[in-house]
N, C-alpha and C positions, 0 to 999 in steps of 0.2 A: 586379772589382773587389776595389784594395788599401785595407787601412788607411787608407793614405795620401791615399787621393782627398778626403778630408773635410776635410782642411787647405788651406784655402783661399788661393792667394797665398803658401803658405811654402814654396816649391822648396828655398832654401837647409835652413830646415828639416828639410825632408823626406830630405833627401840625407844630413844627417849623423843622422839616429834610425835611417834604414836600414841606415848604415852599422855605428854602434853596435850595433843589434839583428840582423847576420850575427856581429861578434866574439861576443854573448853568446852566440848559437846555438853557434859553433865553439868557445867555453868551456867549457859543457853536456855539450859532445859529447866534446871533451877528457876533461875530470873522469872522465866514464862510461869513457871507454873507457883510463884509465889512462896516458894519453901529455902529453905537456908540451905544457905551454899558449904561443899564441902571443907573441912577443915582447912585442909591440906591440899595444894594442888601443884601441877607439874607445869598448869599452863601460866603466862605473863604476858604482858604487853608488848617487849619490846624484846627483840634475839637479834645475835649477830654471827652469822656464817662465817668463819676464817676458814682457809685453807689451800697450799699451794695450786696456782694455775690448773685444772685441769680435773681439778676433785670433785664438782660438783655444786661448789657453794649454790649458784643460783639454781640448779636442778633442787637440790635440796631446798631450797625455800618455795619454790612453786609446788610443791611436790607436798608440802606443810600445808601453805595455802589453801591447796584443792582439800587438803585434808578437813581445814576449818569449815570447808563451805560444801562439806559434804551431804546429801537429803539421801543415801539409801536408807531404805526403811531399814532394813538388816541392823539399825542402829539400836532399834525400841529393841528387838530383840539380845540382845547384848551385844552384836556385832563391831567392828573397828572402823571410823570413820578413816576415809580413805578408799571408798571401793575403784577409784576409777572409770565407773563406768557411768553412775550417775550422772542427772544435768550439771550438778555444782560442781562436782571435781572434770568433766570434760571439757567443761568451759571457763576453769581454770587453770587447767594444762596447756590449752590453747588460745591464753588471751584474751576471749570474749566475755567473760562473767564480768558484771556490772561494778562489781563490790571490791574487784582483785585491781591495782594500779601494778603494772612492771613496768618499771623505769631503771631503762640505761641511756650510755651516752655514748654515742660514735666522737663526741669530742673530746677535749684535751682535759676537761673539765664538767662540775655542776656548780650551775652560777644561785645566786639569793633570787632573782625572781622566779627560775624553776621550783624550787624548794619551796618557795612561799606558796605557790600553786598547791604545793603536795601536802603543806602544813591545813591550807585552805579545806584540802579535801577531806583529810585525816579530822577533822571535825565534824562533818556529816554524817548521819547515821544510815547503817547499810541498808541499801535500795531493796534490795530482793535477797540477801544472801543472810546467812549468821554474821557474819562480823565484818568488818573495813577492813580489808588487809592493801600494802602499801611492801612490794618488793622493792627494793632499792638496791640494783645489782651491781653499781657503781657505787658502793658510799665511801670507796677510797681515791676516787674524786670533787668528791665535796670542798670548794673553796671555803677557809676561814670562815667567811662571813654566812656562807651556806651551813655552814656545820653549826655556827649560832642560831641561826632561823631554825633547824630543826633540833637543837637539841632542847628548846622548848615544848615544844609536841611531844618529844619521847619521855619529858620529864613530867608531862600532866596532857598524857590521852587522853580521847573521847573512852566513854566507858566500855563501845564495842571495838575497837580497832586495835590492830597491831600491827606494829614496823618491823617488817624482815629485811637488818642491815646483811647488804654483803659485800668483804674485802680478805684480801690476800692475807690480812696479818691483825693484829690488833693493834700497833704502831701504826698503822694507816687510817688512824680513828681516830677524833680527838678524847682522848681519857674522860671528859665530860660526857658523851656519848655514849662510851661501850663500858662506862663505870653503873649505867643504867639500863645494862642489855644482858639476856640471860645470851655465855656464851657458847658455840658449840665448833670443835675444830673438826674440821676433817682432814682425811689425808690421803692421799695419793693412792691412786687404787692400782691392788697386783696387774703387772700383766697378764698375766691369764685370764682376769674377768674382764679386762678392758677388749683382749683380744674376741673373748665369747660373746660378748654383750654386740660386737659389730658385725660377727656372722650370724647372730642370730637376726637385727633389727633391720643391716642392710645389706643381706646376701652375699655378703662376702666371700670370697674363696680364704678356708682356714688357715691356707700358709703364707698368703698376704696376709690378712689379718696379726697373725703372729708378729709379721716382719713387721710392719705399721704401729703395734702397740709397743715394741719394744725397741723400737729408733725413736717414739716421741715419750719412751720412759713415765708409760701410765696415762698422757693427759690426753681423755677422750676424744674432745672437739678434733684437734689435731692428727689424733690415729684416725680418725675417719676422715678426715680431709685427705690426708696420705693416701689410705687406703682408694680414696673414689676419685680424687683429680689427677691427673699426669701430669699435670702443671706443676703439680705441688710436689710430685717428687722429681719431676726434673730441677726445679729451686733447690728442694733438698739435695742432690748428687752435685752440683755446682758448687756449692758449698762446703760438702765435707772435701772437695778437690783445693781448697783456697790452699792449705798449707804445704802445699806444693808448688805455690806459684808467689812463693814469697820467698825464695831466694838470693831475688835482686830486687832492691830500691824501687825501681822499674817495676815490676811484678808485682810490689806490697800497691804500689800508688794505682798499677791499672785494677788489680781486685779491689781495691774500694773501691775506688769510681762504680765497678760495676754490680755490685753491693747496693750500693746508692741507686742505683740506675733500676734495679729489680724492685728497689721497694719502692719506687716511685711510679712503675710500669704497674704495681700492682692495686696502688694507689687511683692511677688513673682508669686500668679497669675497673674500680667499685664506682668512679664515678662516673662513668661510661653507662651503668645501669641503671646509675640510680639519680643523678641530679638531673639528667633531662626529663625523666618522668616527675620529678619533684617542682622542678621549675614549671612544665605547661599544668599541672593540675593546681599551681598557685593562681598561673595565668588565668584556668579558666576559673577557677573560683573568684580572682576576682573582676571577671566581665569582661576579659581580652576577647577580641576579637578572633577570627580566625585566620592568622598571619598579620594581623590589624595591631595597632598600636595601642598601648596598657591604657587605661585610663588613668584622669588626673589624681594625683596623691597619693598612687599607689609605689612610688618609686622608691622612700623609704621600708618597704616590705619587703620588697624586691631583691634589696641590698644586704637587709635582713638575712634573707635566705642563701647571697650570693658569701655572707660572711660565710656563715653554717658551712655551707658546704666545703669552704677553702679550711675550715677547723677542721671538718671528718677527713680530706684527704691528708691534712700533714697527720692525724694521728694515726690512720690507715698505714702510713709511710711508716711512721715511726714503728709500729706494730710490728709488721711486717719486717724490716729491720733489724727490731729486736728478737724475732724468732728463728731467724739467720744467726744470732749471736748465740742465743739457745744450741741449738743445734751443735754450732761450733763448741760452744765449750761441754756439749757431751762427748764431742769426738776425742779433745783433751781427755778428759775426764775417764777415757775409755783408754787409752794411751795410757794415763796414771795407772790405774789398775791394772794393767799386764805389767808396767814395772816396778810396781809392787808386788807382784803376786797373788793379789788381793782374788777370793771368789765370787766377786761381783760380777753379776752376770753384763757380757760387751752388749749395750745397745746397735752397734754396727756394724752387726755381723757382715753385709754384704761389703765392706773395706777393709775384712780382716786384714789381708797383707798388708795392705798399706799402714794399718794399725803396728802391726810389729815393726816393721821396718822402722816407724818414728819412735817406737819402744826403746827397740834396740840404738837406734842413734842419736839419740839425746838421755838426759839424765835427769829423774824423777824432780830434781828440784826447779829445772829451766821447764817443764810442762806445767809446775806450782804456776811460776811467773806469766805463763800464755796465757794461766789462766785467769790469774790476776789482771790481766792487760784485758781479756773479754770483759772482764767484772767492770774496770776503770772505764769500759767505754762506755758500756750501759750506763752506769751511773752520770758519765757526762753527757749524753745525751738526755738521759730525767733533769738535766740542771736547763738544758735548753743551748745546749752547746752545737756550733753547727756540725751536721751530721757529716758532711767531708772529710772534714779536720779529723773529728771525733774517730773514726771510723780508719781514716789514712795514719791517723798514731797508734793505732793499735796490732793495725798490719805490719807497720816498721818495727814493734815490740813484739808481733808472732817472732818477726826473722834473727831478732837479737836473741829473744829468748833468755 
């Protein structure tokens, strides 16, 4: 199985990356043999992967990183880099390769300090691999200052360094950075392809996989979670019932509070799984005795960890809430499709009867206004409006139609 097999429904992107990996391999070989480089190369030092959530941006970047580090002997016989079996491919994919740095954040943004550390690493020569590869999965979360720090490194990279940036769209990255990157656009994978990969890799029943893939509209990660996590299915079922609960103002306010509480519970659950372990590991690293007091001078470090954990809980709560709003948008999209007689496949087939009643009881114009109200809520949350106020305004707007 090659590294490209993980790119579901991205045949064109796979072909482009495979061609670039071959040219990168030829480039390294030519330099080692002191021979002239190829005149035209599809390889470059900075790449920008964009596409909707669930399209596999980070998966494509990791696969490319693995292909660049491929050490398969078949390459000398004309085989393509990215075998998926050699040590270079394997360690790159699981995140243990010494020359592949994968950066993601659980926080709301990536700051200047973290970016400077990345830039310093990017100036190093490869330790054991063929390239020094930096995969920045959340390039859209760079602050303006961090983006300016990164710009210089992307502008003048070290000879054997490759930057792989991932973001939802071009507009999420500074124009000065994206103009210096080769751009690859990924599409939303077909529902059938997502269902098939869940069946093959996770052993999910075909019927369950089909429902999950259709409900998440081709989002691979969400489809896998929906198919394997009963709690995720329960939360989604509760969100789909929300339109029935906003007939009165009291119901609007109660539904809004429950959405917020569910998102907070998700954040709390993650904190219980991660925060305690992080805290104990840091205490041990700082030399704290078992059950004893912390050594002098460590209070600042512990406070920094607490602040990081608090920011991570905030992002987790926002992400959970945003996921509920996406599910709600998909529901009203199904209603609109029925109202307009569209041939677009219905995503929420498990509530088909409710969708048909809503389609008959309202007009397409009111459905569009409700979709716009959900979009306005997501925008308000992105601008740090108090979550409860934003969601209450949305539920009242859903009632008004």
